[in-house]
SELUMFI-346161 format. One record per atom (N, C-alpha, C): residue in three letters; x, y, z. Coordinates in steps of 0.05 Angstrom, whole numbers, plus 5000, padded with zeros to 4 digits. Atoms other than C-alpha are relative to their C-alpha. Last residue first. Example, Ala and Ser with C-alpha at 12.3 -4.5 7.8 and 13.67 -1.06 7.14 Angstrom:
BEGIN
SER498449764999/SER527349795143/SER498550225014/ALA501849765000/ALA524649105156/ALA501850245000/
This chain:
BEGIN
ASP501249995028/ASP476335138689/ASP500550274987/THR497950065020/THR481235088748/THR498950024971/ARG497949805000/ARG476835448798/ARG502149954978/ALA501049755012/ALA470735038779/ALA502250214999/ALA500150045029/ALA474634388791/ALA499050264986/LYS497349995010/LYS476534618861/LYS500049984969/GLU499049734997/GLU469334768878/GLU502750034988/ARG501349845020/ARG466934108849/ARG501050295001/PRO498950065026/PRO472133738890/PRO498850174977/LEU497349905005/LEU470134128953/LEU501249924973/TYR500049765017/TYR462634028952/TYR502850084991/ASN500950085027/ASN462633308977/ASN500150244981/LYS497650095014/LYS466833549037/LYS499249924971/LEU498949785014/LEU460633929060/LEU502449924983/LYS500750025029/LYS457633259077/LYS500950244984/ARG498150175015/ARG461533279142/ARG499349964971/PHE501750055023/PHE457933869172/PHE501649834979/VAL502750014990/VAL461433839240/VAL498149934977/ASN500250224980/ASN468533669217/ASN497149965010/LEU499750255014/LEU468134089154/LEU499849765019/ALA502550055015/ALA465434669194/ALA500149744985/ASN502050114981/ASN471334609242/ASN497349944986/ASP499650294993/ASP476434679186/ASP497749895017/TYR500150215021/TYR473935329154/TYR500049725011/PHE501149915025/PHE473135999191/PHE499749774979/VAL502749884996/VAL474035729261/VAL498750074974/ALA501950194989/ALA479835259246/ALA497250115001/GLN500450225019/GLN483635719200/GLN498049805009/HIS501749915022/HIS482536309246/HIS499549784980/TYR502350185003/TYR485135949308/TYR498350084976/LYS499050285005/LYS492136249308/LYS497849804997/LYS499250055028/LYS489036939298/LYS500949714995/PRO497149985003/PRO485336929365/PRO501049914972/ILE498650265000/ILE477836969352/ILE503050054998/VAL500850154977/VAL474037609371/VAL501749745003/ALA499149864976/ALA477638079324/ALA499349845025/LYS497150034999/LYS476737589266/LYS501250135025/ILE499550274989/ILE469337569284/ILE503049945001/ILE500850004971/ILE468938319275/ILE500649735012/GLU498049854985/GLU472738309209/GLU499550005030/ILE497650174999/ILE468237759182/ILE502250145016/TYR500550214980/TYR462138179201/TYR502449825003/ASN499449894974/ASN464838779163/ASN499749795022/LYS497349904999/LYS465238389098/LYS500850105028/MET498050224996/MET458937979111/MET502950115002/ASP498249955022/ASP454138559122/ASP502449825004/ALA497549854994/ALA449238269172/ALA501650034974/LEU500549824978/LEU441938049168/LEU502550165007/PRO499249725006/PRO443137769098/PRO499550205023/TRP500649845024/TRP446837349121/TRP497149944991/ASP502949935000/ASP446636999188/ASP499350194978/SER500649715004/SER454237049185/SER497250075006/GLY502650005014/GLY457136399212/GLY499250294998/TYR501149755011/TYR464136239237/TYR497349954988/MET500149975029/MET465035599276/MET499050284993/VAL501149755008/VAL467335439347/VAL500150034970/LYS502950024997/LYS468434749376/LYS498650254990/ASP500850215019/ASP475734679354/ASP497049965000/TYR500649875025/TYR476635349390/TYR499449804978/ARG500450225019/ARG476134969455/ARG499250124973/ASP497550095011/ASP478835439508/ASP499849754983/MET500650265011/MET472135499544/MET502549874989/TYR500550174977/TYR475036079584/TYR499449714991/ASN497450064989/ASN477736379520/ASN499849825024/LEU498950195019/LEU470836339489/LEU502849925009/TRP501250264995/TRP468236649553/TRP500949804979/THR499550114974/THR473037239554/THR498949725003/LYS497350095000/LYS472837379479/LYS500649865027/LEU499750235018/LEU465337439478/LEU502749875002/HIS501650214987/HIS465237899539/HIS500249744983/GLU498450124979/GLU470938299508/GLU498649775015/ILE497850165013/ILE466938409445/ILE501749865021/TYR501350245012/TYR460838639485/TYR502149814988/GLY500850184978/GLY465039109526/GLY498749744991/ALA497750144990/ALA468439399464/ALA499349815023/ARG501050244986/ARG461839569432/ARG502249845012/GLU502349924984/GLU463740279411/GLU498849775016/ARG499349794981/ARG470840109389/ARG497650065018/LEU498150114981/LEU469439449355/LEU500850205022/PHE501450194983/PHE463239739323/PHE501949895021/GLU501749854981/GLU467040349297/GLU498649815019/THR498249854982/THR472439919265/THR498450155021/SER498750184980/SER467439419237/SER501850155019/ASP497249975006/ASP463039949204/ASP501549845022/VAL498349884979/VAL456039689210/VAL502850044989/LEU497549905011/LEU450439519162/LEU501550155022/GLY499949755016/GLY445139119197/GLY502750074989/GLU501949975023/GLU445138609253/GLU500550264986/ILE500749725006/ILE450438359302/ILE498050004977/LEU499349854976/LEU451637689336/LEU499850304996/GLY502249834989/GLY447737329282/GLY500750155025/SER501849845018/SER452636769269/SER498250185015/MET499749724993/MET458336549315/MET498250184982/ASP499449835023/ASP456935809316/ASP499750295007/LEU501249735001/LEU457935369376/LEU500450124972/TYR498349805013/TYR459034619382/TYR498650275000/VAL501249745004/VAL456234059425/VAL502050204990/ASN501449995025/ASN458133319420/ASN498550264995/PRO498250055023/PRO463533299474/PRO498750044973/ASN500950225017/ASN458733619524/ASN501849974976/LYS500750244985/LYS461534029582/LYS499449764983/MET497650094986/MET465134569542/MET499549735014/ALA498150105019/ALA459434659494/ALA502449885013/VAL501350245012/VAL454234719550/VAL501949874979/GLU500050224980/GLU458835189588/GLU498949744988/THR497350114999/THR460135619526/THR500249775021/ALA499450145025/ALA452635699515/ALA502849875001/ASP501450264999/ASP451235869588/ASP500749844975/ILE498750174979/ILE456536419588/ILE498849725000/ILE497550105011/ILE453936689521/ILE501449825021/TRP499150194979/TRP446836769545/TRP502649864991/PRO498049884981/PRO445737399503/PRO501049815021/ASN500149714993/ASN447037079453/ASN497150085008/GLY501949974977/GLY446736309455/GLY499450295007/CYS498550014974/CYS453036279412/CYS498250055024/HIS499949734989/HIS448636499353/HIS501450015027/ALA499849775018/ALA447135769337/ALA500050265016/ILE501449774987/ILE448535229388/ILE500550244982/VAL498749745003/VAL450634649343/VAL498250215013/PHE501949774998/PHE448933939363/PHE501650264998/ARG498749744997/ARG452833329339/ARG498050225000/VAL500949795018/VAL448932689352/VAL501650255005/LYS498750055026/LYS452432079383/LYS499150214979/PRO497149945000/PRO451032309454/PRO501449964973/PHE499250085027/PHE443432339445/PHE503050064996/ASP501750235008/ASP440732369516/ASP500749894973/VAL499550224982/VAL446432809541/VAL498549754991/ALA497250095004/ALA446333279482/ALA500649765017/ALA499950145026/ALA438733329485/ALA502749884995/GLU501450254997/GLU439133509559/GLU500049834974/ASP498550194983/ASP444434029548/ASP498749735002/VAL498550195017/VAL441034379490/VAL501449795016/THR501850215009/THR435934699537/THR501349794981/LEU500050234981/LEU441635059571/LEU498149784991/PRO498150215007/PRO442235479507/PRO500249775019/HIS497749984983/HIS435835859522/HIS501949774994/ALA497649945016/ALA431235869462/ALA502550035017/TYR499450235018/TYR425135529493/TYR502750034986/LYS499350234983/LYS424936019551/LYS500749754984/LEU497150034995/LEU425536589501/LEU500649755017/LYS500050034971/LYS418536529472/LYS502849915009/GLY498350214990/GLY418136809401/GLY499949995031/HIS501750244996/HIS412137239384/HIS501749765009/SER501149994972/SER416437859395/SER498249775006/SER502849934998/SER420137669331/SER499150005029/ALA500549755015/ALA427537689318/ALA497150095002/THR501550065024/THR428737189374/THR499450274986/ASP502149815007/ASP434237269425/ASP498649914974/GLY499849724994/GLY438236659445/GLY497750164991/THR500149944972/THR438635979412/THR500350305004/HIS500149724994/HIS437035709343/HIS499950045030/ILE502249904983/ILE439134989342/ILE500150305004/VAL499549724993/VAL443234639289/VAL497650115015/VAL502549864995/VAL442733879288/VAL500850285009/PRO500549844975/PRO448733529258/PRO497250115001/VAL500349715006/VAL449132969206/VAL499450155026/ASP497549864991/ASP451632249214/ASP500050304992/TYR498749905024/TYR445931929174/TYR502550175006/LYS499950215021/LYS443431469230/LYS501650104976/GLU497950204993/GLU445131979284/GLU500449794978/ALA497449865002/ALA441232529249/ALA502349815008/MET499449995028/MET435332049240/MET502850134996/LYS499350285008/LYS435331889314/LYS500849994970/PHE497450054988/PHE435432639328/PHE501049724993/PHE498149855016/PHE429632739280/PHE502949965010/PRO499750155025/PRO425532189314/PRO502150144981/HIS498450244997/HIS427032529381/HIS500349844974/TYR497549995015/TYR424633219361/TYR501549744999/ILE500749955028/ILE417333139382/ILE502450004982/GLU500250255015/GLU419832819446/GLU499350044971/ASP502750115003/ASP421833499473/ASP499949764982/ASP500150284993/ASP429233579489/ASP497249884998/VAL498450165018/VAL429734229450/VAL499949705006/PHE497350024991/PHE423934529487/PHE501649814982/TYR499350264989/TYR417834659444/TYR502950025011/HIS500350014971/HIS414635309425/HIS500249725012/GLN501750234996/GLN417335389355/GLN499949955030/TYR502149965020/TYR420036089347/TYR498049785000/GLY500949734995/GLY423835999411/GLY497850084981/ALA500949984972/ALA427535399385/ALA499450295007/TYR500549714995/TYR427835409309/TYR498950045029/ILE502349964982/ILE430934719301/ILE499850305006/LYS500149744985/LYS435334619240/LYS497550015017/PHE502649894992/PHE437233929212/PHE500350275013/GLY500950054973/GLY443233679174/GLY497350115004/LEU497850044981/LEU447533759112/LEU499249935028/SER501249984973/SER442233669058/SER502149935021/SER500349724991/SER445433828991/SER499050035028/PRO497449884993/PRO447933118980/PRO499850285011/GLU499049845023/GLU440832838984/GLU502650135008/GLN498150175014/GLN439732309039/GLN501250144975/LEU497550014985/LEU436532819085/LEU502149844985/LEU498549765007/LEU431132939032/LEU502750005014/LYS499350015028/LYS428632219037/LYS501750244992/GLU497850195003/GLU429032249113/GLU500849974971/TYR497549894990/TYR424932889115/TYR502349814995/ALA499249795019/ALA419532599070/ALA502650135009/ALA499150135024/ALA419131959112/ALA501050214980/LEU497350114994/LEU418632369176/LEU501249864976/THR498149784997/THR412932769146/THR502849905005/GLN499549905027/GLN409132159121/GLN502150225001/GLU498450205014/GLU409731839190/GLU500850094972/ARG497450044987/ARG407332469226/ARG501849814984/ASN497949985021/ASN401732659178/ASN502849935010/GLU500850115025/GLU395732439220/GLU502249994979/ALA500150304997/ALA398632539289/ALA499449874973/THR502450094986/THR400433249267/THR500249695003/ILE500050284995/ILE406933599247/ILE497549925016/MET501450135023/MET405934289217/MET499849705004/ASP502849914999/ASP407534679282/ASP498449874977/THR501650164981/THR413934259288/THR497050085000/ALA502549844996/ALA416834539224/ALA498249865019/ILE502050184989/ILE423834229228/ILE497650185007/GLY501449894978/GLY428234629181/GLY497849825010/LEU502950035002/LEU432634199137/LEU498650115025/CYS500950154978/CYS439734469136/CYS497049994999/GLN502149924981/GLN441834679068/GLN499949835024/ALA500750234983/ALA447234679015/ALA498050105021/LEU501049954973/LEU448135148956/LEU499749745015/TYR498149834986/TYR452335148892/TYR499150075028/PRO497550154993/PRO448834548861/PRO502050175016/PRO497749895015/PRO441934888864/PRO502649885009/PHE498649804984/PHE436834408894/PHE502450104985/LYS497250104997/LYS432534068842/LYS501650215014/THR500350275010/THR424934158842/THR502749865000/PHE498150085020/PHE426034758887/PHE499449714991/GLY501049985028/GLY419634988921/GLY502049924979/HIS500549725009/HIS422635168989/HIS499350014970/THR497849905015/THR425534468999/THR499550274987/ILE497750004983/ILE420634299055/ILE502450114985/ILE500249784980/ILE414834519013/ILE502550015016/GLN499549755014/GLN416934078955/GLN499850245018/PRO497149945001/PRO417533499003/PRO500650264986/ASN498950045026/ASN409933549014/ASN502950075000/ILE499149755013/ILE408333509087/ILE501249934973/
């Protein structure tokens, strides 16, 4: 696969953005496998590449399938995480059995030095997602994509109180807010109102960790962006 395709056509990645490299399993063949892996590894060494992203459900492979193993080994080598789409798919062509958060468990056990992120908190399988994260030291949760569209946060919190309480109950049961990260799934959600909703789900004393600190621990190359960010603020 041409590296230009993997980087969405950028000849040079914008300095204000970072990315996770999406693993396009449907484009990997026996003929291009080695070339593809070499292209991904080259891109992974760039400062803007924070890790990998698996589109489980959209790609019809279980997370522990051998097709992903070279990428997991690469993630371990370069100390970057693997983010995994879990839960509902936006397309009816997705197959949910591949997107269940329990599929992350086997990969986490077999690759204990790789940090795995269960995206979307496994929604609607929130109980299963929190169990996988609680059981495995190398598994984390992100809170992206839990709602879609333009919503009023006050109305949503009132009308979907049961949903919010379900989230709060199982995150509290897990009791490991150092494993939880904010995420928006923008532009599918209005960020201003989404932040207010996640703030209502996460106890206030953990806001600093969930909205900032934990991401720096999981996506460790993000720290490379902070000096530039601080310098820009002082200019």
